[in-house]
RODO-2510 file (C-alpha; in nm, 4 decimals, decimal comma):
residues 149
     n   res          X          Y          Z
     1     m    10,0055    10,9191    12,6149
     2     a     9,8957    11,2509    12,5214
     3     e     9,8918    11,3460    12,1740
     4     f    10,2498    11,5706    12,1208
     5     k    10,2048    11,9096    12,0527
     6     e    10,5246    12,0826    11,9872
     7     f    10,5579    12,4236    12,1871
     8     i    10,8414    12,5760    11,9903
     9     g    10,9637    12,9657    11,9975
    10     s    10,9787    13,2137    12,2773
    11     a    10,7322    13,5784    12,2856
    12     e    10,8348    13,8668    12,4831
    13     v    10,4650    13,9970    12,6382
    14     n    10,3575    14,2166    12,9247
    15     m    10,2028    14,1343    13,2581
    16     d     9,9381    14,4196    13,3662
    17     s     9,8999    14,5303    13,7517
    18     k     9,5990    14,2913    13,7679
    19     g     9,8448    14,0341    13,7519
    20     r     9,7220    13,9064    13,3572
    21     i     9,9272    13,8135    13,0505
    22     v     9,8287    13,7468    12,6577
    23     l     9,9664    13,4030    12,5594
    24     p    10,0586    13,4408    12,1979
    25     v     9,8011    13,3088    11,9536
    26     k    10,0293    13,0294    11,8688
    27     y    10,0719    12,9025    12,1749
    28     r     9,6488    12,9276    12,2804
    29     e     9,5409    12,7643    11,9631
    30     l     9,7824    12,4973    12,0686
    31     l     9,6884    12,4048    12,3932
    32     g     9,3054    12,4852    12,3534
    33     e     9,0836    12,5249    12,6652
    34     g     9,1341    12,3259    13,0103
    35     f     9,4745    12,4225    13,0310
    36     h     9,6960    12,3997    13,3532
    37     v     9,9381    12,6147    13,4899
    38     t    10,1771    12,4971    13,7602
    39     r    10,4838    12,5505    13,9659
    40     g    10,8405    12,4523    13,6914
    41     y    11,1316    12,3991    13,6801
    42     d    11,4338    12,6905    13,7671
    43     g    11,1935    12,9181    13,8449
    44     c    10,9113    12,9477    13,5821
    45     l    10,5464    12,8362    13,5523
    46     s    10,4793    12,5429    13,3248
    47     v    10,1115    12,5838    13,1374
    48     y     9,9894    12,2436    12,9940
    49     d     9,7279    12,1249    12,7472
    50     k     9,4621    11,9255    12,9199
    51     e     9,6507    11,5912    12,7529
    52     n     9,9747    11,6661    12,8388
    53     w     9,8823    11,8029    13,1985
    54     e     9,6836    11,4590    13,2841
    55     e     9,9614    11,2732    13,1551
    56     f    10,2010    11,4678    13,3954
    57     r     9,9981    11,4581    13,6873
    58     d     9,9582    11,0859    13,6732
    59     k    10,2954    11,0181    13,6449
    60     l    10,3059    11,2612    13,9748
    61     l    10,0515    11,0729    14,1347
    62     s    10,2623    10,7429    14,0481
    63     y    10,5065    10,8376    14,2639
    64     r    10,4385    10,6405    14,6536
    65     s    10,3548    10,9022    14,8877
    66     t    10,5501    10,7000    15,1527
    67     n    10,8438    10,9051    14,9988
    68     a    10,9189    11,2221    15,1349
    69     a    11,0502    11,3749    14,7893
    70     a    10,7782    11,2273    14,6573
    71     r    10,5378    11,4028    14,8586
    72     l    10,7015    11,7388    14,8495
    73     i    10,7064    11,6845    14,4163
    74     q    10,3541    11,6222    14,4423
    75     r    10,2986    11,8708    14,7015
    76     k    10,4866    12,1618    14,4752
    77     f    10,3171    12,0959    14,1702
    78     l     9,9821    12,0077    14,2381
    79     s     9,9159    12,2996    14,5307
    80     g     9,9888    12,5269    14,2433
    81     v     9,7931    12,4154    13,9759
    82     e     9,5192    12,7104    13,8255
    83     e     9,3116    12,6650    13,5222
    84     p     9,2801    13,0393    13,3880
    85     v     9,0495    13,0927    13,1505
    86     p     9,1761    13,3482    12,9042
    87     d     8,9341    13,6450    12,7742
    88     k     8,7979    13,7465    12,5037
    89     q     9,1652    13,9532    12,3894
    90     g     9,3735    13,6055    12,4789
    91     k     9,4630    13,7636    12,8489
    92     i     9,5332    13,5871    13,1514
    93     l     9,5157    13,6130    13,5315
    94     l     9,7931    13,4403    13,7368
    95     s     9,7405    13,4217    14,1354
    96     q     9,9872    13,6069    14,3237
    97     q    10,1432    13,2892    14,4551
    98     l    10,2252    13,1896    14,1116
    99     r    10,3826    13,5154    14,0067
   100     d    10,5633    13,5076    14,3421
   101     f    10,7134    13,2146    14,2662
   102     a    10,8385    13,2647    13,9208
   103     g    10,9015    13,6338    14,0267
   104     l    10,7272    13,7785    13,7746
   105     t    10,7279    14,1501    13,7364
   106     k    10,5944    14,3699    13,4037
   107     e    10,8370    14,2035    13,1234
   108     v    10,7767    13,8260    13,0972
   109     i    10,8430    13,6042    12,8229
   110     v    10,6465    13,3197    12,6965
   111     a    10,8442    12,9998    12,5598
   112     g    10,8064    12,6798    12,3866
   113     a    10,9494    12,3612    12,5614
   114     g    10,8887    12,0817    12,4025
   115     n    10,5282    11,9814    12,5698
   116     r    10,4323    12,2299    12,7145
   117     v    10,4645    12,6398    12,7456
   118     e    10,7322    12,7964    13,0196
   119     i    10,6374    13,1419    13,1477
   120     w    10,9683    13,3433    13,2848
   121     d    11,0012    13,6561    13,4252
   122     k    11,2515    13,8317    13,1700
   123     q    11,5821    13,9066    13,3759
   124     r    11,5479    13,5596    13,4934
   125     w    11,4993    13,4011    13,1556
   126     e    11,8168    13,6039    13,0828
   127     e    12,0056    13,4868    13,3799
   128     y    11,9275    13,1503    13,3348
   129     n    12,0213    13,1569    12,9532
   130     n    12,3663    13,3149    13,0256
   131     g    12,4776    13,1696    13,2997
   132     g    12,4646    12,7954    13,4469
   133     m    12,5029    12,4859    13,2186
   134     s    12,6286    12,5653    12,8797
   135     i    12,4574    12,3287    12,6095
   136     e    12,8052    12,1450    12,5060
   137     e    12,8069    12,0628    12,8621
   138     a    12,4593    11,9075    12,8691
   139     a    12,4621    11,7213    12,5912
   140     a    12,8237    11,5668    12,7339
   141     q    12,5569    11,4608    13,0526
   142     l    12,2361    11,3533    12,8333
   143     d    12,5462    11,1578    12,6112
   144     e    12,6879    10,9560    12,8943
   145     l    12,3251    10,8617    12,9342
   146     g    12,2909    10,7526    12,6470
   147     f    12,1096    10,9998    12,4182
   148     d    12,2484    11,1068    12,1221
   149     f    12,2357    11,3946    11,9704
***
């Protein structure tokens, strides 16, 4: 199992016209070299450090490719993977494919999500946080599965 790195907090950054964003220093230091960016859940991008990426990738590849849902998940996550290299200012380039998937515009939120960092369009982030399931509803569902809060 990969060493758990705690990605927490969030920051607002701007994306330039070329599709580059600056990853905040607190995340860059934890991500280290060789991190991966791919599609995420709920319309965001997920950024994994090397160890957490390998664990996530191995789990994806453990699914039987004879199962249509497994193939779909493998393709969605693995076909979109990029390994950006930050420049001297800490900027990374996000491909047009990933920017389109996440609906990224100029204002971007970079948020810690435990074992990964997420990159969100600011408007989509606000809509996600102001709509849908409440924390209480989510906790109740997890409680039914045996998670204790």
